[in-house]
N, C-alpha and C positions, 0 to 999 in steps of 0.2 A: 504494500500500500504506500509506504514511504517513497519507494522508487517511482511508482506511478505519479505521485504528487510532484516529485522533482521534475519528471519528464513533462508533465502538463505545464508546470511553471516555466520551463525552458521554452516550450512551444509558444507560450504567451509572449515571451520576450520581455524587454525592459518595461518597467511601469512608467507611466507619465508620458510626457511629450516625445520621449526618445523611442517609444514603441512604434515599429514600422506599420502596424495596422492602424494605429491612431493617426500617424502621419499621412497614410494613404487616405483615410477618411477625411482629414482636414483638407487635403488637396482636392479631393472629389467635391467637397462642399464649396471650396473656393471657385472651382471650375463651374459648378452649377450656378453660383451667384453671378459669375461673370457672364455666363450664357444668358441668364435672366436679364442682366443689365443690357445686353446686346439686343434684346427684344423690344426695347424702348427706343423709339425714333425721336430725336430731338433736332429741330431745325436750327441751323447755325445763325439764323437771322430772322427778323420779322419778314413776312412775305405772304404770298398767295399760292395755294396749291392748285396746280393746273394739270390736266390730262392724266387722270388716274382712273383705273378700272379694277379696283380691289374691293374685297368684302371681308367680313368677319371669317376667320379661319383660312384666309388665303396664305399660301406658303410662299415665303420670300426666299429666293435663291441668293446666295452670297455673290456680291458684285453686280447684280442685276438691278437696274433702276425700277422702282415701283411707281414713281410719279415725278413731276417736275415742280420744284420750288422756285418761284420768281420773287426775288428779294424786293422789298419796298423800302429798304434803308440805304443800301449802297447802289444807287441807280446811276448808270452812266451810258454814254452813247459810243458805239464804235463806228467811226467814219473811215471807210476804206479809201484813202486819198491816193491820187496818182503821184508817182514819185517826183514828177516835175513840179508838184505843188508843195513839196516838203522843205525846200531849201531855205526858206525864210522863217518857217514856223519854229517856235520854241515852246518849252513847257511853260504853262501859266499864261500863254497868249489868250486874249479875249475871243470868245466865240458867240455868235448869235445863231439861233436855229429855229426852225418851224417844224411842226408836226402836221401831217394831213388830218389827224384826228382833232386838231384845234385850229381851224381856219381863222385867220385874222389876228392871231396872237404870235408874238415874237418872244423867245426865251433867251436867257443868257447862260453861259457856262465858261469854263476854262479848259485848256488842254492839260490833261493829267499825264499822259505818256504817249510816246510815238514808237512804233515798231521799227526794229533795226534789221529785220529779216522776214522773209516769207518763203514758204515751200515753193520750189520751182519745178519739181517733178513728182513722180508717183512714189518715190522711195523716201518719204518724209519720216525719218527715224528720230529726228531731234525734237519733234513736237512743235515745229514752226507753224504759225497760222497759215491756213490755206485760203487764199482769196480767189474766188471764182471771177473770171473776167471773160467778157465776150470775145470771141476770136473772129476776125474778119479779114479782109484783104490786107489792111495795114495792121501791124501789131499794136495793140492797145498798150499804153504805158503800164508797167507793173504797179500794183496798188499795195499800200502798206497800212496796217491798222493804226488809227489815231484814236485814243480814248479821251473822251470829253466828260469832265465832271459837271454835274448839274445839280440844281437845288430841287430836292424831291418834294418839298412842301408846296412849291409853286405848281408842280405838275401832278399832284395827287389825282388819281383816277383817270389820268390821261395816258400814262405810259403803257405801251403794249409791246411785248417782246417781239422783235422782228418788224416793227412798224416803220413806215417811211418817214424819213427826216431829211431836210435840206439844211446845210450849214454854210456859214461864212466865218472865216478866221481872219482876225485883224492882226496883221504881223508887224505893223509899224505905225508911224504918226503921219502918214500921207493923207492930208485932209481931203483932197480931191478923190482919190481912189476909195477911201473909207466911206465918203459920202455916197459914191456910186453903189458900193456894196450894201450900205444901209438901205438905200432906196430899193435896190434889187430884191433883198430879202423881204422887205415889207410889201413890195408889189407881189411877189410870189405868194406870200401869206394871204394877201387879200384875194388873189386869183384862185387860191385853193378852196 
């Protein structure tokens, strides 16, 4: 009986936190808690949920999108500008723009960033932006993404992802050219 007792005590292992069975149980509990935490989806920003077709009990596969979140806090415009328009542009240059969804209104923004490269072939392994341009008889100048910061409070309920926008960038203090650009953007806004 004494030998059986000693054998059973050896099978149990060390008592307390050094016991392998207790350690395995603690690790299994931690993994279950982590898996449970991964079932909660938290949006990184305020926004609007768009394009979802899910219901209670729907199985989410890892790495597969379930829906689209459109941010309402960090809103910006990507203008794909021709390369021959970039030479005088700088970060923080003033921009005016119009949306087709808001005819007659002109909004203001500033240049946040300008792209330094775009994908030029099908082997885009570096993650460069791909800008689609029309191909015709004459080669269209390459386009580069220019990100424009905008005031979201002024544009509440007007922003639509993929919406049409026309912009004017003011790159200097040329009174005559700036006056023409201001007139042109306001005329286009009125005509829309």
